[in-house]
C-alpha positions in Angstrom: 11.4 7.2 0.9 9.9 5.1 3.8 13.0 5.8 5.9 12.7 9.5 5.4 9.1 9.4 6.3 10.0 7.6 9.5 12.7 10.0 10.3 15.6 7.6 9.8 18.9 9.1 8.7 20.5 5.8 7.7 19.1 3.1 5.4 20.4 0.4 7.7 17.9 1.6 10.4 15.0 1.2 8.0 16.3 -2.2 6.8 16.6 -3.4 10.4 12.9 -2.9 11.0 11.4 -3.5 7.5 11.0 -7.3 7.9 8.9 -6.8 11.0 6.1 -5.1 9.0 6.2 -7.3 5.9 3.0 -9.2 6.6 1.0 -6.3 7.9 2.2 -4.2 4.9 1.0 -6.9 2.4 -2.3 -7.1 4.2 -2.7 -3.3 4.1 -1.8 -3.2 0.4 -4.4 -5.9 -0.3 -7.1 -3.9 1.4 -6.1 -0.7 -0.5 -6.2 -2.7 -3.8 -9.6 -4.1 -3.0 -10.9 -0.6 -2.1 -9.5 1.0 -5.3 -10.9 -1.8 -7.4 -14.3 -1.5 -5.7 -14.3 2.3 -6.3 -13.4 1.8 -10.0 -16.3 -0.6 -10.5 -18.8 1.7 -8.7 -17.6 4.8 -10.5 -17.2 3.3 -13.9 -19.3 4.7 -16.7 -22.3 2.6 -17.8 -20.8 2.1 -21.3 -17.6 0.5 -19.8 -19.5 -2.2 -18.0 -19.9 -5.6 -19.7 
C-alpha cells in the first residue's frame, strides 16, 4: 500500500527505502497515538471516567 501511494511499481523499490524512514515513522506513529489518546480522554462521556 505504501509503495502504491509513493508511486512505486515494484516492491523492491519500496523495500530499498523503507529502512531510511523507520525512526521517523515510529516517532510519527507515537505522536498520532498520543493525539488520539488525548482526544479520547477529552471527548469521553463523564460516566466513562473513573
